[in-house]
N, C-alpha and C positions, 0 to 999 in steps of 0.2 A: 719861316721856317722850313717850309714846303721846297722853296728850292735849295737849302743845304740838305734837305734830305734826298733830292733827287743829284746832285753833285756826289754825294756820301755813296750811292746805292751804282750811280753809273759806270766805274770800273766795274764792279762785279756784275753787271749785266754785261757787258762788253766780254769778260772772261768767260761766262757761261754759254755766249753766242760763239765764240773760235770753237768752245771746246764740242758745242752742238756741230757746228760745221764738220768739223774733223772726224765726229763718231760717224755720222750720216756717209762720208767720202768714203768709211773704211769700211762699211756693212756690205757683205755679199748681198747680190741679188737671190731673189725668192725662186726655190727651185720650179714652183707652179710656174714661173714665168718664163723659163729659161724653154719656149716652142719655139723659137727662131734660130734658123742654121747659120744665122751672123751672130749668135749669142756671144758675147764676149769672153774672154777666161777671167774668173776673180780672183786675182792674189791675196789671197786673205794674208797676215801675219806668220801663218803657220808653214805658209809656204813660199816664203820669200828667199829659201834658200835651195828652191827647188828649180832647175832649169827647165824651160817647157818650148815646145814648136808648134804651132799651131796647124790644125787640118789642112789639106791640101784642097778638100771637097765636101759640098756638103752630104750627109748621112743620114738616115733614121735608125738606123741597127747598128750597135758598134759591137766587134768581138777583142777582148781584151786578153792580153797576154804579159804575163809576167815575169822577169827575167832574173836571176839573182847568181849567187855563186857557184863554180864550178865545185863538185864535192868530190874528188877522187878519195877512195879508189871505188867509190859508187858509181860516178860519172867518169867520162874520161876528162882530161883538162880544157878539151875545148868543143864539150858539148852542147853549151848553151850555143856558142857560136854557130856550129854544123845544123845544131837543129833550126835556129832561127834563118841563116842561111836557107836552106831547103823550104820553109815555110814560104819565105818571100817569093821564092824563084818558082812555086809550083801551087800554092792554091788560089784560088781564083773564087775572088767574092763576087756573090750577086749584086743584081742593082739595089742600090740603098744601103749595102751593107761598106763598113770602113773597119779598119783595123789600128788598134790603141797598143803601144808595147810600152809597159811600166819597167823600167832599168832600174830595179829596188838594192840599194845598199851594195852595188859591186865593188869591191875593196881590190881589185886589180887594175890599176890605171892603163895599162896596156890593152888587157880585155876590154874593156870598157870603150877606149876608141874604136879597136876594132868594131865593135857592135854599133856604135855611133855612126861611124863611117858605112857598114852596110847599110844600115835603114835608112840613111841620107840618099845613100846611090838608089834605092830603091823608093824614093819618095814615102817613106813610111813615116805616120805618126808616130813619134815616142815624148817619155816624161822620163826624165831621170830625178831618182829620189836619192840624193846622196847621202851617206852617212857622217855624220858629225865626228871628224876625226880625235877632238879634244876627250869624248868619252872614255870612259874608265875601260878597262877588260868585259866588266860585265855587261856595261852599256854597250860596248860594240858589238858583243857576243848578242844581245836582246835585237839591237838595231839589225844584225845581218841575219836576223833569222825570224824577223817579226814579216812573216808573209802574209799575215793580214791586213798589215798595212798597205801593203800595194794593192790588195782586194777592194780594201775601201777607198783608194786613190782613184782605182780604176773606175768603179760604180762612180763614185762625186763627179770626178770629171767628164764622164761619158753625158751623164744627164744634164749636168751643167750646158754641155755644149746640143741640148734640144733631142738626145737619141730616146726615142720611144721603148726600145729594150737594149739591155747591156748583157753579152753574153760572158761569161768570166772561163777562160780556159787557163790550164799551164801553159808554162812558156815552152814546153818539147811538144805539144799536141798537135797534130793536123788532121784537117778536114778533109775529108774528099768531094767533089763535086757532087753527088747523089745526095751527100748528106747535107751541105749547104742549101741545096736547091729545097729539099724538105724543110730547112728551118725558115728559110725564105718563103716557102708556101705556107707554114705555119703562122709566121708574123703577120702575115698579108690578111688571113682568115680568120684569126682569135677573137674570141671577144670577151669572154670570162676570165679567161686563165691570167694569173699574175707573176708564176713561177714554171721556166720549163724546165727539165731533166734530160741532159744530154748522154746514154751511156758510153761508156770508155771502154777501150781494151789497150793493153800493152803489148805493142811489137815485139818479140822475142828473138827473132832471126832478121840476120842482114839482106834484106833483100831489095828488088828495083821497086821504087814505090814513085807510084806517080798518084795524080788530082782522080783517074778517069775510073781507079781499079775498083772492084766491087768488094762488097763482104764477103761472097764466095769464096772469090781469087784468095783473099788475104786471110780467110778464117784458119788454115793448118800452119800461120804461122805467129799469132798470137793467142793470148790469154783467152782465160773464161770474164765475162762483164765485171767490170771495177767499178768504184766509187763514180758516180754521176759528177757531172757539170752542171753548174746552175746558170739559169739566166733570167732575170728580173725585169719585171715590168715599170715602167716611170710610175704609174699611180700607186702602185705597192710599194716603191721605194719612197717616195713622197710620203706617204702615209707611216711608214716605220721611222721615218727621221723626224717626224713630230714628236715620236716617242722617243726616240735615242736623245733628243733635246733637250728633253724632261728626265732621264733616266740618265744621261751622261756617258751610256753605251755607244758603240757604233755597232752596224749589221754585221760584221764580221768582228768578234772578241778580240781586241790587238794584244791582251794579255797574254796568248798562248803562242805559243812559237812551231815553227817546222818540225813534223815528224811526231805530233800530239792530237793529230786525226780531228782538228777543230772544226775543219769544212765538213766532215761525217757527222758531227754533232748538230751544225746547223742545217744541214740537209733532213735530218731527222725528227726537227724541232720542228720546221717547215713541214713536213709529212705528217706530222701528229696534229698541227694546229690548222691547217687548211684542206679546205674540203676536195673532191672529186674533179668540181668544175674548174676550180682555181688552179693546180698542179697540171700542166702536159706532161703525160709520158710519165704520169707517177709511179706504174708498175717498175719504172728504170731503178727505181729507191730499194738495192738489194742489200746496203751495207758497205762492207771496205770491197768485199769482192766474192763471187759466186765461182763453185768448179765449171771447167769450160763444159759448152755442150759438146755431145756427141757429133754433130750436122749442123751446118749453118743453118739449115732451115727448122732447129729447134727455136733460133730467134729471130724468124720474121716477122712475129706478132710485135717485137719491139724494135727491130731495125727498120722496117718499112713505113714506120711511124714516126719514128723520134730519129732517124740515122744515127751514126756512132763517130766519137773522135778516137784517134791511135795517139795513143803516148808512143813517140821514137825510142829507138833505142838508146839504151843507155851510151853506148860506144859507135860512133858513126865515122872514123876513121878510115881509109882505105885496108889499112893494116888490121884493122878491129875483127875480133871472130866471128864466123855467120851466128853460131848457136849462142844468144846470150839469154839463154832461162836460166835464172834463181830464185832458187826456192824461198818462201817465205819468209823462214828465218834467218835464212842466211841474208839475205837483200834487208832486213832487220839491223844485222851484224855489221854488215858493209856500211849501212848509213850512222850507225853509232860511232864505226870508225873513221869514218870519211868528217863527221862532226870534232869530233878529236883531235883529228890532223887540221882542222880549221882553226880551232881555237889555239891549236901552235902557232899557227901564223899570227894570230892577233896576240898572241905574247909578245912577238918582238918588237912590237909597237909600243914604243916608249914617247915618241914626240914626233911632229910632221916630218922631221928630217930622216929619223929612222923609217918612218911609213913609206915616204918618198925614196931611199933606198931602197926597201922592198918590193914594192907594190907602184914604183912610177908617181910623176908628179901628180898633184891633183887635177882634176878636171874643171878651167874655168869655163 
């Protein structure tokens, strides 16, 4: 009787053993254990359609930029490429810093190829999040403008590769030597801080720019301070990840799309929930923007402690106008028109054949 029972249950036991082995093999490593610079990339099922290139060296601190689609007339047709080219040729990272580029849902095949070629030529680390071309028009739109997806990917990849801090910057944002050195000094000395705010300005004139220029030198050419960029410490991210795993939410809410000021809302929540000793450069939180100071000396209390990031002009072509100031209300109108123009492109996509005809073949 006992032998018959063993024979009866044996196939079920083998099945469950195989399922268990498969389950364990597909589990990503825990973030808490990702403290080795040789930490391998975890390819979870949600990432199987994403192209990935491994970093070329070890690092402790990561600057993540996310690149997406040009949106004329707000941007020039090649703003993304020219901004990226300027940054990789001029930005000089301090010791133990590294860059990651998230190429997010870029629908123009030729533009994507040019970016890949540029990044490979400069031995840059990049990650391609290709949009699913079989999606409906609504799905294509939401996928293209889901910038928070790119932000969350940057955090996830950076910390999985052992970063102590990850700093998120817009793709068109450049950081000078002085500001990078301040950032390097901060991460080496900080103890209790878990969030870092970097003040941002927008360059409104097409001027000769390099990594050695000071805030005083550039002051006449840019706006007042704008919404901050954010840096996140590993320990805080791990803590938030545990909460997210229970709630099903992401660090950046992925239900909100480009233009909804969702980053500003996150900064505001962190500002209200975390104390003085947890946010470095807390005074940088000023909302979306503030009136420009009368003199660069008025900003010294912030700039000399926190540095600053520069949003490059919308138009970087040789033929671009020198003065590129756009009042806030007109900028919003241009943004709305740019989004409408982009949707018109998406409406031309009926299947992969039409997509290839309009935007070029899919990157393999």
